[in-house]
Every structure is written in C-alpha cells, then in structure tokens.
N, C-alpha and C positions, 0 to 999 in steps of 0.2 A: 421801429423807433418808438411808437406809442407805448408799447409794452415796456420799453426801457424807462420811459418817463414815469410810468405807473410804478415800476419797481423802485425807482429812486425816491418817488414820493412816499411810498410805504416805508422804505428804509429810513427816511428822514423823520417820519412820524414816530417810528419805533425808537430811534435815537433820542428824539425829543422827550418821549415818555420816560425812557431810562434816565435821562438827565434830571428830570423832575423827581423821580423816585429816589435818586441818589443825591438830591440837592441838600438834604439834611446831613450835616457833618457828623452828627452824633444821634444816638437814640433819644437823647434829651434835647428838646428844641425850645427856643425862646418864642414869646408871643410875636415878635417881629418876623422871625423866620417863618412861622406858620402863616401869618397874615400875608406875607409876600407870596408864599406858595399857593395859598387859596385863590389868589387873583389869577393864577396861571394854570391851575390843575383842578379839573372837576372830578378827578378820580380819588380825591382825599375824602375819607369818611371820618367824621368826628364822633367820638363816643364819650358820653358822660358816664363815668364809672363810680360815682359817689356812693358810699355806704356810710352808715352812722359810725361814729367812734364809740368806744366804751364810755358810757355815761354822758355822751353828747349826741344830739340829733339835729338834723336839718329838715326833718319832716314837716315842721310847722313854719319853716322859713319860706320866704318867697322864692320861687324857682328862678334861678338866674343861670343862663346857659349861653354858650357860643351859638350863633345862628347855624341852623341846619344840622343840629346835633341829634343823635339817637341815643337811647338809654341802654347801657350795657349792665344788665341786671345781675350783679354778682351774688347778691343774697337771695334772689328769687330763682329765676329760671336757670342760672348758671352755678348753683350749688346743689349738691346731691342731698336731698332731704330724706333719703332713706338711711343716711348716716346719722349717728348720734352726735357727731362732731360738727362744729360750725364751719361754714364756708368750704366744705369738702369739695374737691374738684370733681366735676361731672365726667362721664365717659366721653370717649372720642365721638360716639354717635350723637349724643345729646349736644355736645359743644358744636359740632358741625351743623346740626339742624338749627340751633339758635343763632349761630353766626350767619348762616345763609339767610335766615329770616331778616337779618339786618341789612341785607343787600350787599354783603361783602363778597368780593370775588378774589380769586387767587392773585390777581394783579393789582388789587386795591392797595392804597396807602392808608393805613389806619393811625389816627392820632387820638390818644387817650388823655383824659383830664379828669380832675374831680373838683368839687366845689369848695373843698377845704384848702387847697393849694397843692400839697403833695401828701397824699395819704393812701387812698385805695387804687389810684391809677397804676402804681407799680404791680399790684396784685393782678390787675387785668393784663398788664404787659407780660408777666410770667405765664399767665394762662394761655395767651396767644403763642408765646415761645414754646411752651411745653406741648402745645398742639401742632407745632411744626410751621408756624407762620412767622416770617422774619420782617416784613415791611410794617413794623409797628413801632410807634414813637410815643414819647410822653411829653406833654406840654408842661414845662417847668413853671410852677406857681399856679397852674390851673386857672380857674375863673378869676380869683383875686388878681393874678398877674395880668390877665387879659383886660380886666377892668382898669387896672393901674395904667395901662397903655391907651386908655380911652377908645378901645375898639368896640364895635357894636355888640350888644347883648340882646337876648330875647328871653321870654318866659314860657316858651313852648318848644316841645320836641318836634322834629321833622317827622312827617308821616312817610313811611316807606311802603311801597307797593311792589317791590321787586325782590325776587329770590336770587341770592348770589350763588356762585359755583365754588365757594370755599370748601376745601378738603382738609379735614383734621388728620394729622399723622403724629401720634403720641411719641414724644421724645423722652424715653426713660432716663436718659442721662441728665435730665434737668429736674428729676423728681426723686424725692426721698420719702419713704414710709417708715414705720416703726422697725420693721425687720432690717431695713437698710441701715438705720441708725445703730441698732444693736450689733450689726456686723462690722461697723466702721468707726464707732465713737472712740475706740482706743488706738486707732491707726495713727502713726506719726505723719502720714501723708494726707490726713483729713483734718480740717479745722472747722469746728462748729461754732457759729456766731449766734448769740441769742439777743434779739432786739428788744426784749422787755427791760423795764427799769431795773436799776441796781437792787432796789429793795425787794422786788419780786424774784430777781435772780438768786439772791442769797437767802431768800425765804423769810425775810423780816416783815414784808408787806404781804397781806393776804391776797390770794388770787381773786379776780372779780367773778369768776365762775365757780359754782359750788362743786364740792367733791374732788378738789384738786389739792395735792400736796404742794408745799413750797419748795423752792430750790431750783436746781438746773441739771441738765444732762452732764454727767461727769466729763471732764476735760474740755468743756465748752468755754468760750470766751464771751463776756458780756459786752455788747455794743448797742446801747440804747439808740433806737432809730432817730431820736431827736438830735443826736450828736452829728448826724449827717445833713441836717437841715439848718438853714438860716431863715427863720421866720417861715414864709410860705414856699421857699425855694430850696432846691438842693444846693449844697455848698459847691465851691469851685472844684474842678477835677483834681487839682494838686492837693487840696485838703482831703478829698475823699480817698485818694490813693494812699495817704499816710495810714489809714486804718487797715488797709488790705495788703500792702506791699512788704510786710514784715515776714511773711511766710515764704516758703520756696515757691518758685514759679510753677512747679509741677503739682503743688497742693490742690486738692479739691476742697472747695468751700461749701458747707451746708449751712442753711439759714433757718432759724427757728424763731418763734415768738409765742404769742398766746393762741392764735388760730390761723396762722399762715398769711396774714395781711401785712403787718409791719415787717415781717421777715422778708417780704418781697421788696420793701424799701431798701433794705441792705443788699439784696441780691442784685437789684438794678444798679445800685451805686458801685458794686464790685464789677459788674459787667461793663459799665462805661469807663471804669478805671483800668480796663484791659484784661480782666479775668473772665474766662469763658467756662472753666470747669466749676460750674455752680449748680447747686440743687436747693430747692425749697422743701423743707419738711412740712408736708401738707397738714398733718395732724397737729404738729407743734405741741405746746404744753397742754392744750386741751385733751390730747391723747396721752402724752408721756407722763403727765402729772396725775393721771387718774389713780386714785388710791388702790382700787381693786386690781390694777395691773401689776403693781409692785415692781416697777422697773427701777433700774439703778438711778439714784438721785444723790447729788451733792448739795451741800448748803454752805 
C-alpha cells in the first residue's frame, strides 16, 4: 500500500510539472503569463539575449533585467568567431557546452527576452530550436513590457553554479546555408522572405557592412521586420498571419536579413502563425551579398 501511495505521489508530481511546462498557450508569452508561472515553477530559466542593433548600443545604458536572469551571449560565446560572417551559429558541441554552463537541463523551461523589446530574443529562440530544444518561449515586449507591468527589476545577473544536462541535436530542417539557397531559390515550393528595409532590398540604400553589393536574392519577397511589430511588441496573431498565409500550406519558408538576427523575427512570427516548415539563412546578406562570391542578385 505504501508503494502505491509513493507511485501516486510521483505521478501527481509528474503531471503537475507537465501542466506547468504546457501552461503557455503559445511560444510567445505575455508578462502576466510569465509572472504567474514564475510564482509556481522553479524550473523556469530566464535568459537575457540582448545584442546591439546596427548603429545603436545599450552597452553604456544601465543594466535592467528580470530578477534571476542569466546572460545568453549571442555575440560572444554563442557565435563562431572562426567565421568571417557575423553571428554565425556555433557547432552542436559548443552550443551544448555553453547552454549546460547556464544550468539548463533537458526538462527546463527557458524564457528568452531582450532589453529592446523584441529584437534579438527570436534569434536565440531559433538557436535553441535548431539545436533540438522545444521548451523555449519569448517574452513579448521584453524588459520594457515587464517594466510597463510594474514587475520587479534588477541590475544584476544571477550567479549560476550548476551544470545542466542539456543535449544539442542539430535540426538541419531549420537551417539554410548558401548551398541550400542556391539549390532552392528558384523552386515554386520555396518562399524566401528578406527582413531588411525596402531601400536595402532594392539596392537604393547602402549596406551597413563593407564589401556587400546592394539588392536581394532573386525571387525573394521583402518583409521588413518592423512590419511585424507594434512598438516593442509583436502584432496580434491575425495580423501576423496575413503576411504568411498567402502561399501554399506545403511551402517552405526561408528567412534572410543582414546577419541572421532580424530574419529570426520573421521566422518566429511565421512559427506562431502556424507554419513549421521554416529555415533561417544563417549567413544572410552578409554572405550572399559579398562581391567576391558573385552570387545571383536582383535589384
């Protein structure tokens, strides 16, 4: 009988944990949803994924964070600095090591945010997804939204002294490189979305990085990432769907931008709109636009 009670207790705990993990209705969560979950679940790990924007920096600004956050270092430890391209995805082995160092386990619930609102947190989301981890969510509006709700803030990162058991399993179906683009950009079953501004897309505005031609990948569609946002937040799902539901349901979507960051804003928006056949072109225009590569370009 005692063994039965123990089994029932363990089962109840397991069900309770699963309910918490599945309590978020969407991969995009509100500050109130997160606050409510934090009061019940100690297994939630908060990651600040902030990077600088092109021409804008928060390095000299006061550090403002959600309490008990860790830093997800996209530009430092989690970019491949042996590559000549910015923000290049690291290997499975490096990603696994760095995420374990954050104390993240296979059963952890990971919530990502950035200090801009919505900017670099979708890039971190894609990195987790492409490495085979699904319990990952984005705080809509990031720190500014959290502050607007008058929730507690801090100016220090949490110290982590535990190593997690996270395992990286690279998901090739979420990743695109130059060779994949070359093989698919003409395909009627593939739609490439470019998150850069219209001026950069048509080659009338110079690229912020040197040595890049103007223009875009042939047959791609321009969807500036700002069109998916309302100030610091993602727009409502119905509005997001309008950008992605024009193509066939079987189409694969590939997302590009300048360096793979704002492309992830589009990728996440497509994902929460119901599209799962998505890839991010990691090299993006920083690679495709290189003058010496002489790749196909339209203006």
